[in-house]
C-alpha positions, 0 to 999 in steps of 0.5 A: 972944649965942649963935648957933643952932648952939651952942644948949644944948638942941640941943647936949645932944641931939647930944653922945652921951657918957656923962659928958663934956659932959653938964654944959654951959655956953655963955658969950657971952664970957670971957677963956679957957675954960681959966680958967673950967673951972679955977675950977670945978675948984678949987670941986669940979666933977665930971669932964666939965664942958664950957664953950664960949664964943662969944668969948675975950678972952684966949684962949691957946695953947701957951707963952703965945701968943695964940689968935685968938678972934673972936666967933660964928665958931669953937669955943673950949671946955674939958673938965674931966678928973680922970684920977687918974693920977700926974702923970708919966703925964698928958702923953699926954692931949694926944695922945689929944685930938689923935687924937680931933679928927683922927678926928672931923674926918675923919668930917666929910670933912676931911683932917688932919695932926697936928703934935707936940705940939698942932697940928692941920693941914688939908691945903690946896692951899698945904700943911698949914695950922693949923686947931686947937690943943690946950692941956692944963693940969694941977693936981697934988697931990703926985705925983698929978693933981688935975685936967686942963683940956683946952682946944681951939680950932678955926677953924670959920667964920673967913673971914680972919685977922690978918696974922701968921696969914694964911699959916699958918692956915685954917678948916673953912669955907674948906676946904669953901666953906660955913659949918660947923655948930659944934655938929656939930663939937663933938659929933663931937669929944666922941663920939670923945674919950670912948672914947679917953680911957677906953681910955687910963685903962684900958690906957695910951696904946698905942691912942691913940698908934697912932691919933695916928700915923695922922695924924702929920706925921713925917719932917720936919726940925726943931730944938728949943731947950731953954734953952741947948741946941739939938737938930737932926734929923728927927722920927722918932716919938712914944713912949708918954710923949708925947715926940717922938723926934728922930734927929740927924745923928750917928744919936742918938735923943733924946727931947724932952718940952718945948721950943720946936719949929721945924719946917723944912717943905719949901717947899710947906708 
């Protein structure tokens, strides 16, 4: 059953975009909105398809982790993108989305941080806690992108979390002290993302990266496990390829495009 704040006709009237989200599906339940969009992408769906679910039974995050997706509380949605780029240039789309999400939530009155590569943190009295995550999955053909599925999960109205998340996650509702309209949050994201995505396609990632850096949680010690290698240092910047730049104790600057990141926040986090 769809709750009123995700009623399709209401959403379509509030999503102020030229093409992204104009083809909209609201599902009462699905395994994963990313999987639903991927099926339709393979069947030839056009760029801009937006699928939203009231519940995900197998929601997932980065590196195969489970995304907590209870019914009727939060936002779980995926967008179909067909950027027509070389596969090697697609990685910054996650940063474009992160910057757009942080910007849209700031407009709604929240204070955000972005943690590379795909986490959105909400400033709280207990330090920054995770409120949203982004999962971008690519299908390629040769060295070109066939399509991207941009999946976003936002903890909007959850009041509690499983024990393994309770000290690391929060919701917009907990921060504001009252229920938040999910349709408003979704429309604000699409409104912020579409022009940033179009600028990225036309001009590259420079503007989106500058926007991302306004919210970036940098200057923090971290370690990265890449197979048998382990890199330790300070997260210094993110470059235009989407890589995290880590400054080691010896002064070397290492680019990290993938790996298991462990952030060693100060005790107040």
